[in-house]
C-alpha positions as CSV (number, residue, x, y, z in Angstrom):
1,V,0.0,0.0,0.0
2,D,2.9,2.4,0.8
3,G,4.6,1.7,-2.5
4,V,7.5,-0.2,-1.1
5,A,6.3,-3.3,-2.9
6,E,3.8,-4.0,-5.6
7,A,0.4,-5.1,-4.3
8,E,0.5,-8.4,-6.1
9,P,-1.3,-11.5,-4.6
10,H,1.8,-13.2,-3.4
11,T,3.1,-10.0,-1.8
12,M,-0.2,-9.5,0.0
13,R,-0.3,-13.1,1.1
14,A,3.1,-12.7,2.7
15,A,2.1,-9.5,4.4
16,L,-1.1,-11.1,5.7
17,A,0.9,-14.1,7.0
18,Q,3.3,-11.8,8.9
19,T,0.4,-9.7,10.3
20,E,-1.3,-12.9,11.5
21,R,1.9,-14.2,13.0
22,L,2.4,-10.9,14.9
23,G,-1.2,-11.0,16.0
24,R,-0.8,-14.5,17.4
25,L,2.4,-13.4,19.2
26,V,0.7,-10.4,20.8
27,A,-2.2,-12.6,21.9
28,E,0.2,-15.2,23.4
29,L,2.1,-12.5,25.3
30,L,-1.2,-11.1,26.7
31,D,-2.2,-14.6,27.8
32,L,1.2,-15.2,29.4
33,S,0.8,-11.9,31.3
34,R,-2.7,-12.9,32.5
35,L,-1.4,-16.3,33.6
36,D,1.5,-14.8,35.4
37,A,-0.8,-12.4,37.2
38,G,-3.3,-15.2,38.0
39,V,-6.2,-13.5,36.3
40,L,-7.1,-15.9,33.7
41,A,-10.9,-15.8,34.0
42,L,-12.9,-18.9,32.9
43,K,-16.5,-18.9,31.9
44,D,-17.8,-22.4,32.6
45,T,-20.5,-23.6,30.3
46,P,-21.6,-27.1,29.4
47,I,-19.7,-28.3,26.4
48,R,-20.7,-31.4,24.3
49,I,-17.4,-32.9,23.5
50,R,-18.2,-34.4,20.0
51,P,-19.6,-31.3,18.3
52,F,-17.0,-29.1,20.1
53,L,-14.1,-31.2,18.7
54,D,-15.8,-31.4,15.2
55,D,-15.9,-27.5,15.2
56,V,-12.3,-27.2,16.2
57,I,-11.2,-29.7,13.6
58,K,-13.2,-27.9,10.8
59,Q,-11.2,-24.7,11.6
60,A,-7.9,-26.6,11.8
61,A,-8.6,-28.2,8.4
62,V,-9.2,-24.8,6.9
63,N,-6.0,-23.4,8.5
64,A,-4.0,-26.4,7.4
65,E,-5.2,-26.1,3.8
66,G,-4.5,-22.4,3.8
67,A,-0.9,-23.0,5.0
68,G,-0.4,-25.6,2.3
69,H,-0.4,-28.7,4.6
70,D,-1.9,-31.8,3.2
71,V,-3.3,-33.7,6.2
72,R,-6.6,-35.3,7.0
73,F,-8.3,-35.3,10.4
74,T,-10.2,-38.1,12.2
75,V,-12.1,-37.8,15.4
76,S,-13.5,-40.4,17.8
77,A,-15.4,-39.1,20.8
78,P,-18.3,-40.0,22.9
79,D,-21.2,-37.6,23.2
80,V,-20.5,-36.5,26.7
81,V,-20.9,-33.0,28.3
82,V,-18.2,-31.4,30.4
83,P,-18.1,-28.0,32.0
84,G,-15.5,-25.6,30.7
85,D,-14.6,-22.3,29.1
86,R,-15.4,-22.9,25.4
87,E,-13.1,-20.2,24.1
88,R,-10.1,-21.2,26.2
89,L,-10.6,-24.9,25.4
90,H,-10.9,-24.1,21.7
91,Q,-7.5,-22.3,22.1
92,V,-6.0,-25.5,23.7
93,F,-7.2,-27.8,20.9
94,A,-6.4,-25.3,18.1
95,N,-2.8,-25.1,19.4
96,L,-2.5,-28.9,19.7
97,L,-4.0,-29.5,16.2
98,D,-1.8,-26.7,14.7
99,N,1.3,-28.4,16.2
100,A,0.2,-31.8,14.9
101,V,-0.4,-30.4,11.4
102,R,3.0,-28.7,11.2
103,H,4.8,-31.8,12.3
104,S,2.9,-34.3,10.1
105,P,4.3,-35.6,6.8
106,P,2.5,-34.6,3.6
107,G,-0.7,-36.7,3.3
108,G,-0.5,-37.6,7.0
109,T,-3.4,-38.1,9.4
110,V,-4.0,-36.2,12.6
111,T,-6.2,-38.1,15.0
112,V,-8.3,-36.7,17.9
113,R,-9.6,-39.3,20.3
114,A,-11.7,-38.6,23.4
115,E,-12.8,-41.2,26.0
116,R,-14.1,-41.4,29.5
117,H,-11.3,-42.2,31.9
118,D,-11.6,-42.4,35.7
119,G,-14.5,-39.9,35.9
120,Q,-12.8,-37.5,33.5
121,V,-12.6,-37.1,29.8
122,L,-9.2,-37.9,28.3
123,V,-8.5,-36.3,24.9
124,A,-5.5,-37.3,22.9
125,V,-4.2,-35.6,19.7
126,S,-1.7,-37.6,17.6
127,D,0.0,-37.3,14.3
128,Q,2.3,-39.3,12.1
129,G,5.3,-37.0,12.5
130,E,8.8,-37.9,13.8
131,G,7.8,-37.4,17.4
132,I,9.7,-35.6,20.1
133,L,13.2,-36.7,21.1
134,P,13.3,-37.8,24.8
135,E,15.8,-35.1,25.6
136,D,13.5,-32.4,24.3
137,Q,10.3,-33.7,26.1
138,S,11.2,-31.8,29.3
139,L,11.2,-28.5,27.4
140,L,7.7,-28.8,25.9
141,F,5.9,-26.8,28.5
142,D,8.5,-24.2,29.3
143,P,7.8,-20.7,28.0
144,F,10.1,-19.5,25.2
145,R,11.8,-22.9,25.1
146,R,11.4,-25.0,22.0
147,A,12.5,-28.5,21.1
148,E,15.2,-28.8,18.5
149,S,12.8,-30.3,16.0
150,A,10.3,-27.4,16.4
151,R,12.9,-24.6,15.8
152,R,12.4,-24.9,12.1
153,S,8.7,-23.9,12.3
154,P,7.3,-20.5,13.3
155,G,6.4,-19.6,16.9
156,A,7.7,-18.1,20.1
157,G,7.5,-21.2,22.3
158,L,4.5,-20.1,24.2
159,G,1.7,-22.2,22.8
160,L,2.2,-25.4,24.8
161,F,2.9,-23.5,28.0
162,I,-0.3,-21.5,27.6
163,T,-2.1,-24.8,26.7
164,R,-0.9,-26.4,29.9
165,Q,-2.0,-23.5,32.1
166,I,-5.5,-23.4,30.6
167,V,-5.9,-27.2,31.1
168,R,-4.7,-26.8,34.7
169,A,-7.1,-23.9,35.3
170,H,-9.9,-26.4,34.3
171,G,-8.7,-28.9,36.9
172,G,-7.0,-31.1,34.2
173,R,-3.6,-32.3,33.4
């Protein structure tokens, strides 16, 4: 727009991608600040797990396609209702699915499975990527720390830390 570069589609896509990346970083830093201050407010509402996961997966599929990732999603979940903050839990699963997509091979499958377990609902997200080296696993939930295998992809190293804090705020692990 300011004449530095032509407003061609590929230039605009690159500018949009950078703007979205910076927006995500600002949102993550705000979340980090709220978590540090202990003021992460949750709005508990009943959430039907199956339709909730279906909605998150639909958005993840659009995001994956838009980023040029060729993956497919499968979901297996009982129709149970749990209390929780829909927006914050959406943030948790969007982050987990985004990570799974980025680390999946082309044509891979990302699987989301939910089941009742000891009076709680266990949700697992898995992909067909290389996995996380044992020496990197202890870094996964530390803010601003990233496993060696993740350093090639974008991000500030806050997503899984924030995800963990939201899950803990819901009484989960």
